[in-house]
N, C-alpha and C positions, 0 to 999 in steps of 0.2 A: 672462426665461430661454428663450433655445431651444438646441435641439443637434438640427435637423431636419436631415435627410442621416443620420444615426446610428443603425442596428438597435438596438433593445430587444435589451439581453442580460440574462439573470439575474443577480441578485449574491447574495454569502454575505452573511445578515442577521446573522449575528456570533454566532449559537445555534446548538443543535442542534434547537430544539421545531419548526420549522417543515421538517424531514426528514420524508419520505414515502416509500413503496415501490409504492403500486398506485393512487397518484392525483398528477398533476399540479400541482404547488403550489410557484410560483416567487415569487422576492422580487425585484423592479424598482425603479429609479430612472423619473419622471415627465420624459421629455423635452424638453417645451414646456409653458410656462406665462406666464400674462400679469403674475407677478409675479417676484422673485428666488428664490423657492424652487419647488418643487414637492413634491408627496406619494409619497415610496416607498410601494408597494404589495403586495400578495399578489394571487396571481392562480391560480385552480384549473382547470382543463379537463378536459370530462367523458373518460374512459376509452377514449371511441370517436372524440375528434374527428380524430384525423388519419386514420382508414379511412374516416368520413364526411366528404369533403373539400367536399364538397357542400350540403353543410346549415350552414343557419345558426339559430345556437342562440340562446336567452334567457338575457339575463344579470339579473344581481342585484348590485347596490353595496349593500356594508355599510359605514356609518359608526359606529366604536365611539364610547363616550362617553370624559368626561375620564379618569376611575381609567383607561380603557387607553392613554393615551396615552405616547409615548415622553418624558423628562424627562432620560436619561441614556445615556451610549454603548450602543448594541447591545441598546436594550431594546424592538425593535417586537414580541418574543415578549407583550408584556404586550396587544398589540393582537388577538390572537389568540387569547387564550383565552374569550373567550365568540362568542354568535351564529353568524354562518355560516362564518365560517374554523374554530370549533369543532367543528360540525357535520363541514366536509371531514376536518379531523384525525381525527375518533370515524370518518369511513368508511375512513379509513385503515387503523383499528386493526382495523376490521370485517371488513376483506379479510387484514389480517395474521393472524389468528386465527380461521378460519371452524368451527374446531371448540366454540368457545364458543358459549354459550348462555344469555347476560349479555348487555344490551346496554354497548356500548363508553363509555369513559372516556377523556378524557385526562388529565394531570398537565402544568399548565404553573404557573410559578410566578407570584406576584405580584411586582410591581415593589417593588425595597428600599424605597420611601417608603411602599408601603402594609401593609405586613407586620408593622405592629404599629397599625393606624389601628381606631377604634373600627366601622366597618363590619364591616372584616374579621372582627372579633371575632364578629359579629354570623351569622357563616359565609360561605361559599365557594360557588357554585354554579357555579362553573366546573366542578368535578370530578365534577357528577352526570352519571350517561348517558345516553346520546339513543338514541331510538327505532330501533334498525333499519332500518326503512323512509323513517323520516327521511333518516337518512344517505344512502342508495342515490337515494331522488328526487330530494335537492339533487344531489350528487357525481354522478349520471351523466347529469343531465339539462339543465343551466344553467351556463356560465360566471359564475365570482363575483370578484368584485373587491374589497377590502378596503385600503384605503388607511391609513398609519400616520401619525398626526398626530404631529408633533413640535413640545413645546409652546415650547423655544427661539423657535419664528415665531410667538407668540401663541396665545390660548386659541381655541377654536371654527374650526368648518369653513367656509372661504371659497368659496364657490359657482362663483365665476369659476374657480377653480383647480379645480374638480373639475371644472366643464365642460368643461376642457382635458383634463385627464385621460382623461374617458369620450372625444372627440375621438380620442384617440391610441390608446383603447381599441378602439373600433370600427373604425379603420384595422388594426391590427395582429392582429383576430381576425375569425370569420365571425360573426359579432353580427347577430340579428334586430333588427333598428332598432324593429319593432312592441313588441317584448317585453322593452323596459330597465325594471327596477324598482330600484326604490332603499328600503332599511330601515335603521333606525338608533337607538339607544336613549340617551336623558339629553341630552348635547349632541348625539350622532348623532342623534337624532328631532328637535332643531332643523334640524341641518342636512339634513334629509330634507326637510323642509318648504320649507327656505330653497333648497336647489339645484331643488324642484318649481317654486316661483315663478319662479327664474331663468332655467329654460326650460320652461317649461309644456308643452310641445308635443311634449318628448321620451319623457315616461315612459308606460308603461303602467299600472302602482299606484305607491302610496307608502303605505308602511306604518312612521310616526313611532311610538316605544314610549316614553314618558316623555317627551316633547317639547313642544313650542308655536311658535307662529309670530306673523308679523305678521296680525294679522285685519284690516287695510286693505288688504293683497294678495290677500286669502286667495281673492276670486273668481277668479282665475288660474288656480286649480288646483280649479276646482268641478267640471270636467269629469272628472276624473283618481277612478276608483276607489282609494280609502282605508280602511284597518285600521289605525285608531287605536286604540294600547293603553296605558292609563295605569297 
């Protein structure tokens, strides 16, 4: 799949949960891929990105888990309920209500298939607040990229497609190539390690959460600082 020469423009995700007023947070199609499909993805930019035109910014790629995947029309909201995109949305909430003395929270619904699951009945941590300092540190200092995996294309993150997406991102934005970080949880934790092993000289850090990987290839990423959370 290739649409080289076509400028990347934001698209409507089909829901209001990604709407922001105080930080750039947009949804895109992947233009180039070595497969018949690519990953739709959310991108956030620091508020001073345009003003600091000569600056190169660190980037964090976030890979969500299986429960946050799309399985129905316009379900990309499931991909922004946790992790990096949640922090970005909480930053926007923080800036929208500067007089509030409480930590910001978001209210993005579960995908319909999960609303009666046993795991959901145990509690939904998506609604927990985020420390304002964490929101500010992330949103104002890093470019963030959150692909949204569609299960119609199969389970699990494809490292080759993700690599092509990163190629596209670093062409599109002012990215510091020495400070590209990858994190993700569960299925995304596996994807974090797999992507690191696919292109081991690309990443500054890997932060897999509740993931796993191919122990035979682990030597490929032994030089990369990693924070592994189980």
